[in-house]
N, C-alpha and C positions, 0 to 999 in steps of 0.2 A: 502495500500501499504508501505510495506518495503520500510525501508530506502535507499536501494539499488536499487531499482527500483523508488522513488520519488527524489536521484539524478541523475538518465540517466531514461529518458523514453525509451530509445530503447532496455531495459532488460526486460526480459518479466519474469511473477511469479516463473519459476524455474533458477533463475540465467543468462542464453546464454542473449547474443546479439540475437534479429531476426533484418534482412534488413526484414522491407517492401517492398522493392523496388525489391529487389532478388527472394523473393515471389511471387510481382505480375508478372517478367518479369518468373516463372516459368510459371505460369498460362498462360500467353500470348503465351507461346511457343505452351503449349497444344493444347492448345484453337487452334492455327492457325495450329497448325498441322493433327487434326482434321477435320478443319473448310474447309481445303487445299483441302484431300481426298475425301470429302464427295461434294464439289462441283466439282470436275473433277467428282465423277464419276456420279452424278444427271445433269449436265448442259454438260461439254464440250466430256466427254468423246465421245460419236456418231459419234461427228465431228472429234477425232482421230481415230475413228476405220472405216471411211470412207470408202471403195473400188473405187478407179475411173473406174466409166465405170459399176456402181450400184445406179442407179437414181441419183436424188437429193443431193449432200449434205447438211447432217441436217445442218443446224442456231442453231448458240451458243451467246451468249454474252461473252464468251470468249475464243474467236479466238487463242490468242497466248497462252494460255492454251491444247487447243489440239494439236498445236504442238511441244506439248512436251511428249507426248504420255505418255510411261510408265516411266517416269520421275518426272512425278505430285508422283507418288508411293514413292520412295524415299526424294521428296522435304517434303510430307506429313509427312512420317516419321522419317525423319530426327531431325524435329523441333520437334513431340513430345520425341524422345530420346532425343534429347538437353536440353527440359525441364526437363526431367529425372534424365539428368546429373548434370543439373544445381541446380538440389532441392535437392543432393546430400553434398552440400554444407555445414556444418554446420552452417553457418548465417540463414539456413530456419532448422525450426522443422524436417522437412524430412532428415535432414543428422543429427542429435542426439540423442541421447538415444533410444527410443523403433523405433523412426521412421526409423531409419538404417537397425533395422530388417525385420521392416513393409515393406518399400522399398526393400531392397534385397529380403525378399522372396517372397512378390508381381511380383515385375518381375522375379525370377524365375521360380515358378509355371506359369506366363500369358508364356512366353516363351514360355516353354513346353505346356501347354496348346494350344497354337498358335501351334503347330507343328502335336500333338495330332489332334487335331480338323480337321487341311487339310488331315493329311491320310488320317482318316475316309473320311469324303469330298469327298476326291480325287480318292477314291475307288466308293463312290455311284452314280448314273445315276441318281440317282431320289434328292438328295440335295444339292443345291446349296447355295453359299457366295457369297454376288456379286465382294467383293473386294477381296478375296481365289481364285475368279475364275479368275481372270483376272491373278492373282501375279503367277501361276504356283509352278512352283520350288521356286523361289522366296519367296513363304512364307519359308521357312529352313531359308533366312537369317534370317525374320522378326524376327521369332522365338530364332533363336543364337543372333541378336543383342538385344532383349530384357534379355535375357541372361545375354548378358555382359554388361549392365546398371545396372545388377543385383550386376557383382561384382564391380561396383566403386561404390555402396553402401554399398558392402563387404568390399572397404579398409577405412571407416572410424569408422567401426564396434570397437569398445570396450571392 
């Protein structure tokens, strides 16, 4: 261990200060966003899409979630995007050095791949991706939002 890290335990080997709390918040936000969309899709979506007069309303352990309908996607993607934006801070490994380039290019390419995949799936009558099917044209917003998060990384690039 160098003298620099011996004096300040929050300093990493690279000489930059890393906030473990910020890193944990990033992981929790991204995981919470993914979990929110997964829980909605698997447990509450059937009750949210139920139409009165067509059989019995499906039971859901999360009736409040089914009342939010498509807002669940905004909440889930919003949490994930917020986590990615927080990860662009210099006190996280993704917010400095090579992490910025990886985060920036990763978000740009992920947004592009999301939009291209949506267009191919939307034109196909046989291929179906559960979340993309339900979002319809809002898939464009998701793809552009990934690219916007990429720009938050771009502002940290030195």
